[in-house]
C-alpha positions in Angstrom: 0.0 0.0 0.0 2.9 2.3 0.6 3.8 2.2 -3.2 0.3 3.2 -4.1 0.5 6.5 -2.3 2.0 8.6 -5.0 -0.1 7.0 -7.9 -3.3 7.5 -5.8 -2.4 11.1 -5.1 -1.5 11.7 -8.7 -4.8 10.5 -9.8 -6.6 12.7 -7.2 -4.7 15.7 -8.5 -5.7 14.9 -12.1 -9.4 14.6 -11.1 -9.6 17.6 -8.9 -6.7 20.0 -9.9 -7.7 21.2 -13.4 -8.2 24.8 -12.5 -7.8 27.5 -9.8 -11.6 27.9 -10.0 -11.9 24.7 -7.9 -11.2 26.4 -4.6 -12.4 23.5 -2.5 -10.9 20.9 -4.7 -7.5 22.6 -4.6 -7.8 23.0 -0.8 -8.4 19.2 -0.5 -5.3 18.5 -2.6 -3.2 20.8 -0.4 -4.3 19.4 2.9 -3.6 15.9 1.6 -0.2 17.1 0.2 0.6 18.7 3.6 0.1 15.3 5.2 2.4 13.7 2.7 5.0 16.3 3.2 4.9 15.8 6.9 5.2 12.0 6.5 8.3 12.4 4.4 9.8 14.8 6.8 9.3 12.6 9.8 9.9 9.3 8.0 13.2 7.7 7.5 14.8 6.0 4.5 17.7 3.5 4.8 18.8 4.3 1.3 20.5 7.7 1.1 19.5 10.2 -1.6 21.9 10.7 -4.6 23.2 14.1 -5.5 20.6 14.9 -8.2 17.8 14.2 -5.7 19.5 16.4 -3.1 19.9 19.2 -5.6 16.3 19.1 -6.6 15.2 19.3 -3.0 17.6 22.2 -2.4 16.1 24.0 -5.4 12.6 23.6 -3.9 13.8 25.1 -0.6 15.4 28.0 -2.4 12.2 28.7 -4.3 10.1 28.6 -1.1 12.6 30.9 0.6 12.3 33.5 -2.2 8.5 33.6 -1.7 8.9 33.6 2.2 11.3 36.5 2.0 8.7 38.5 0.0 6.3 38.2 3.0 8.6 39.9 5.5 7.5 43.4 6.3 10.1 46.0 5.5 10.4 49.4 7.3 9.0 52.6 5.6 12.6 53.8 5.2 13.4 50.8 2.7 10.5 49.5 0.8 9.5 52.8 -1.1 12.9 52.7 -2.7 12.5 49.3 -4.2 11.6 49.1 -7.9 8.0 50.1 -8.7 7.0 51.1 -5.2 7.3 54.8 -5.6 3.7 55.4 -6.7 2.4 53.4 -3.8 4.4 55.4 -1.3 3.1 58.6 -3.0 -0.4 57.2 -2.4 0.0 57.1 1.3 1.4 60.6 1.2 -1.5 61.9 -0.8 -3.9 60.5 1.8 -2.0 62.1 4.6 -1.3 58.7 6.1 2.2 57.8 7.4 4.0 55.2 5.3 3.6 51.8 7.1 5.9 48.8 7.0 5.1 46.9 3.9 6.3 43.5 2.5 8.1 43.2 -0.8 5.0 41.5 -2.2 2.4 44.0 -3.5 -0.3 41.5 -2.3 1.0 39.2 0.4 -2.2 37.2 0.6 -1.8 36.3 -3.0 1.8 35.3 -2.5 0.7 33.1 0.4 -1.9 31.5 -1.9 0.9 30.9 -4.6 2.9 29.1 -1.8 0.0 26.9 -1.0 -0.4 26.1 -4.6 3.1 24.6 -4.6 2.1 21.9 -2.0 0.8 19.2 -4.4 4.0 19.0 -6.6 6.2 19.3 -3.6 4.3 16.5 -1.9 4.8 14.2 -5.0 8.5 14.9 -5.1 9.0 14.4 -1.3 7.0 11.1 -1.4 9.0 9.8 -4.4 12.4 10.8 -3.2 12.1 10.4 0.6 9.4 7.7 1.0 9.9 5.7 -2.3 6.0 5.4 -2.1 5.6 4.5 -5.8 6.5 2.2 -8.6 7.3 3.8 -12.0 5.0 1.3 -13.8 2.1 2.2 -11.5 2.7 6.0 -12.0 2.6 5.5 -15.8 -0.6 3.4 -15.6 -2.2 6.0 -13.4 -1.3 8.8 -15.8 -2.7 7.0 -18.8 -5.8 6.0 -16.9 -6.5 9.5 -15.7 -6.0 10.8 -19.2 -8.3 8.3 -20.7 -11.1 9.2 -18.3 -10.5 12.9 -19.1 -11.0 12.0 -22.8 -14.2 10.1 -22.1 -15.5 13.2 -20.1 -14.4 15.3 -23.1 -16.5 13.1 -25.4 -19.5 13.9 -23.2 -18.7 17.6 -23.2 -18.5 17.9 -27.0 -21.6 15.8 -27.6 -23.5 18.0 -25.2 -22.5 21.2 -26.9 -21.5 24.5 -25.3 -24.3 24.1 -22.6 -23.2 20.5 -21.6 -23.4 19.8 -17.9 -20.2 17.9 -18.0 -18.1 21.1 -18.0 -16.7 21.3 -14.4 -16.0 25.0 -14.3 -18.0 28.1 -15.0 -15.3 29.8 -17.0 -14.1 27.1 -19.4 -13.5 26.5 -23.2 -17.0 25.5 -24.1 -17.5 23.5 -27.2 -14.1 21.8 -26.8 -13.0 18.7 -24.9 -11.5 20.0 -21.8 -11.8 16.9 -19.6 -11.0 17.8 -16.0 -9.6 21.1 -17.0 -11.1 24.6 -17.5 -8.6 25.5 -20.3 -8.6 23.3 -23.4 -4.8 24.0 -23.8 -4.1 22.5 -20.5 -5.9 19.3 -21.3 -3.8 19.2 -24.5 -0.7 19.4 -22.4 -1.8 16.4 -20.4 -2.6 14.4 -23.6 0.8 15.2 -25.1 2.6 14.4 -21.8 1.0 11.0 -21.7 2.4 9.8 -25.0 6.0 9.2 -23.8 4.8 7.1 -20.9 2.8 4.9 -23.3 6.2 4.3 -25.0 7.8 3.6 -21.7 5.2 0.9 -20.9 5.9 -0.7 -24.2 9.7 -0.5 -23.7 9.5 -2.0 -20.1 8.3 -5.4 -21.5 11.3 -5.6 -23.9 13.0 -9.0 -23.3 9.8 -10.7 -22.4 8.0 -13.4 -24.4 6.8 -12.6 -27.9 3.3 -13.1 -26.9 3.5 -10.6 -24.0 5.3 -8.1 -26.2 2.7 -8.4 -28.9 -0.2 -7.9 -26.5 1.4 -4.9 -24.9 2.1 -3.4 -28.3 -1.4 -3.8 -29.4 -2.6 -2.3 -26.2 -0.3 0.7 -26.5 -1.3 1.4 -30.1 -5.0 1.3 -29.0 -4.5 3.8 -26.2 -2.4 6.1 -28.5 -5.3 6.1 -30.9 -7.6 7.1 -28.1 -5.3 10.0 -27.2 -5.3 11.1 -30.9 -9.1 11.1 -30.7 -8.8 13.2 -27.6 -6.5 15.7 -29.4 -9.0 15.9 -32.2 -11.9 16.6 -29.8 -9.7 19.1 -27.8 -8.9 21.1 -31.0 -6.0 22.8 -29.4 -3.4 24.1 -31.8 -0.8 23.6 -29.1 -1.8 20.0 -28.7 -1.5 19.4 -32.5 1.9 21.1 -32.8 3.5 19.6 -29.7 2.2 16.1 -30.3 4.3 15.6 -33.4 7.8 16.1 -31.9 6.8 14.4 -28.6 5.6 11.3 -30.5 8.7 11.2 -32.5 10.8 11.4 -29.3 8.6 8.8 -27.7 9.5 6.4 -30.5 13.2 6.8 -29.3 12.2 5.3 -26.0 11.1 2.1 -27.6 14.2 1.8 -29.9 17.2 -0.2 -28.8 20.1 1.7 -27.3 22.4 1.7 -30.3 20.2 2.7 -33.1 21.0 5.3 -35.8 17.4 6.3 -36.1 17.7 7.7 -32.5 20.1 10.5 -33.5 18.0 11.4 -36.5 14.8 11.4 -34.4 16.3 13.5 -31.7 17.4 16.2 -34.2 14.1 16.2 -36.1 12.1 16.2 -32.9 14.0 19.1 -31.5 13.6 21.1 -34.7 9.9 20.4 -34.9 9.5 21.5 -31.2 11.2 24.8 -32.0 9.0 25.3 -35.0 5.9 24.5 -32.8 6.9 27.1 -30.3 7.4 29.8 -33.0 4.1 28.8 -34.6 2.3 29.2 -31.3 4.0 32.4 -30.5 2.6 34.1 -33.5 -0.9 32.9 -33.0 -3.0 35.4 -30.9 -4.4 34.3 -27.5 -7.9 33.1 -28.1 -6.9 31.6 -31.5 -5.4 28.4 -30.2 -7.8 26.1 -31.8 -8.7 25.3 -35.5 -12.3 26.3 -35.4 -13.6 29.0 -37.6 -15.5 31.0 -35.0 -12.5 32.4 -33.3 -13.4 35.9 -31.9 -12.3 38.8 -34.0 -10.9 40.6 -30.9 -8.2 38.5 -29.3 -5.4 39.4 -27.1 -2.0 39.9 -28.6 0.7 37.8 -27.1 3.4 40.3 -28.1 1.4 43.2 -26.5 1.2 41.2 -23.2 4.9 40.3 -23.3 5.9 43.9 -24.1 4.0 45.3 -21.2 5.2 42.4 -18.9 8.8 43.1 -19.7 8.4 46.8 -19.2 6.8 46.2 -15.8 9.5 43.6 -14.9 12.3 46.1 -15.5 10.4 48.7 -13.4 10.0 46.2 -10.6 13.6 45.0 -10.4 15.3 43.6 -8.4 12.7 41.8 -6.4 9.5 41.7 -8.5 5.9 42.4 -7.5 5.5 39.2 -5.4 4.7 35.7 -6.2 1.0 35.2 -7.5 0.5 39.1 -7.9 0.7 39.1 -11.7 -2.9 39.9 -12.4 -3.1 42.9 -9.9 0.3 44.3 -10.7 -0.1 44.0 -14.5 -3.0 46.3 -14.2 -0.8 49.2 -13.0 1.1 49.1 -16.4 -1.8 48.6 -18.8 -2.8 51.3 -21.3 -5.4 53.2 -19.3 -6.7 55.1 -22.2 -7.8 52.0 -23.9 -11.6 51.6 -23.9 -11.7 47.8 -24.1 -9.3 46.4 -21.4 -9.7 42.6 -21.2 -8.5 40.9 -17.9 -5.0 39.5 -18.2 -4.6 36.8 -15.7 -1.1 35.5 -16.8 1.8 36.6 -19.0 1.3 33.5 -21.2 5.0 33.0 -20.7 5.9 31.3 -17.5 9.5 32.4 -17.5 8.6 36.1 -18.0 6.0 35.8 -15.2 8.6 34.3 -12.9 10.8 37.3 -13.5 7.8 39.7 -13.2 6.8 38.2 -9.7 10.1 37.3 -8.1 12.7 39.4 -9.9 16.4 38.5 -9.8 16.2 36.0 -7.0 13.5 34.0 -8.8 15.5 34.2 -12.1 18.6 32.8 -10.3 16.6 29.9 -8.9 14.9 29.3 -12.4 18.3 29.3 -14.1 19.7 26.8 -11.5 16.7 24.6 -12.1 17.0 24.6 -15.9 20.6 23.7 -15.5 19.6 20.8 -13.2 17.0 19.6 -15.6 19.4 19.6 -18.7 21.8 17.6 -16.7 19.2 15.1 -15.4 17.6 14.7 -18.8 21.0 14.1 -20.5 21.8 11.5 -17.8 18.6 9.8 -18.5 19.5 9.2 -22.1 23.3 8.6 -21.6 22.9 6.0 -18.9 21.0 2.7 -18.8 18.2 3.9 -16.7 14.5 2.9 -16.6 12.6 3.9 -19.8 10.2 5.8 -17.4 13.0 8.3 -16.8 13.4 8.9 -20.4 9.7 9.2 -20.8 9.8 11.8 -17.9 12.5 13.8 -19.9 10.3 14.0 -23.0 7.1 14.8 -21.0 8.7 17.5 -18.9 10.4 19.0 -22.0 7.0 19.3 -23.6 5.6 21.0 -20.5 8.5 23.4 -20.3 8.2 24.3 -24.0 4.4 24.9 -23.7 5.2 27.1 -20.7 6.8 29.5 -23.2 3.4 30.4 -24.6 1.0 29.4 -21.9 0.7 28.7 -18.2 -0.1 24.9 -17.7 2.0 24.6 -14.5 -0.4 26.9 -12.8 -2.8 24.0 -12.4 -2.3 21.3 -9.7 -2.9 18.5 -12.2 -0.1 19.5 -14.7 2.2 20.6 -11.9 2.1 17.2 -10.1 2.7 15.4 -13.5 5.7 17.7 -13.9 6.8 17.0 -10.4 6.5 13.2 -11.0 8.8 13.7 -14.1 11.4 15.5 -12.1 11.4 12.9 -9.4 11.9 10.1 -12.0 14.8 12.1 -13.5 16.3 12.4 -10.0 16.3 8.6 -9.2 19.5 6.5 -9.1 20.9 4.9 -12.3 20.1 1.4 -13.3 22.7 -1.0 -14.7 22.7 -1.4 -18.4 20.5 -4.2 -19.6 18.4 -4.0 -16.5 15.3 -2.0 -17.1 13.8 -1.9 -13.6 14.2 1.2 -11.5 15.4 1.2 -7.9 11.8 1.2 -6.5 11.2 -2.3 -7.8 14.5 -4.2 -7.0 13.1 -6.9 -4.9 13.0 -10.7 -5.1 10.2 -12.1 -7.2 8.9 -15.7 -8.0 6.9 -14.8 -11.0 7.3 -13.0 -14.3 7.2 -9.2 -13.8 7.2 -6.3 -16.2 7.8 -2.7 -15.8 
């Protein structure tokens, strides 16, 4: 039962964590996550963590420290001189009110909410690295099962039209298959991230009987076709464009270690991924699907980015505070514009991190990306579990999509991403041995990954 903890929690996050609109759902996930984190902190593990795992945990602590420091009140002699705070201090003076101590964050309650939102992914990483409360195969099966259920709900949503009662949130992409999500693009992220784990399940039976391999291949092909149906119903341009390079990279997981096609596939997949990001970049927000009824008035991604970068420069060196993008962005909008749509996110996760956390956040982000590149490279150079390689492909797709969207702002995608990071941080496996360290135990029957 211990090894079912992370798969069960992952499934719960997929079912309940599709949008920040689900306040009560997210609260449940955070409370359960807190219990898991406490268990991991108090529990013991005879097997020491290797350096990549320690580095990942250290990066998490650094990220939390950046947010925590933003909540510390600063004296009135200091905070007005920080970037972008002059107009706020002038507001107190205009009201004839003494300037009070104020935190770095422009909205501390929103920063605290952002910290709470990090609990589910942190819980997954802690449970996997500290408690070993998982099996890689179970995680992959859970992810696939949750995705398939989301597709089935998407079928009901599309068949019921825009007024379908199967949509789970008031503000959602009606008429499209969103599954457990409010945003169709985020459902597309889940569909794309599931593809490499299908390949890992197939690669995990390599070396078994011909009958077993054939049966698994038929099952994987059938599930892949279901995901393609889900992408068609989802109608997300991001899903279409990212699925091609991810599918090609997934084929590399199944191929034997020494295969010339791997190098060619890697180059083509990387090129297609860059093309996909460029194509998504030039498409206006609101035009991310192939329907012909896209609204004529859509937000310009370039306009949001330009305003966000201008605000980021003004707010340096500490940013506006984690979770404050929406309220802080309004200070820099064109106030002479008659129609001012609400901008919740920068639609570029990296720019939003700089906007909210300034230089400290960018330093942590840079360290994390360096860690990810190293871990992903190790997954392909060494004889590790195919699930680690699947994690590298899935996490790369999520990181790429974050250049033009904000999928990691949902508990569902952030826990999938956290699962991938923990798989990348696991110990190496001997060449020719496909099992990961969580499954090294005596067995008297035929087992498969």
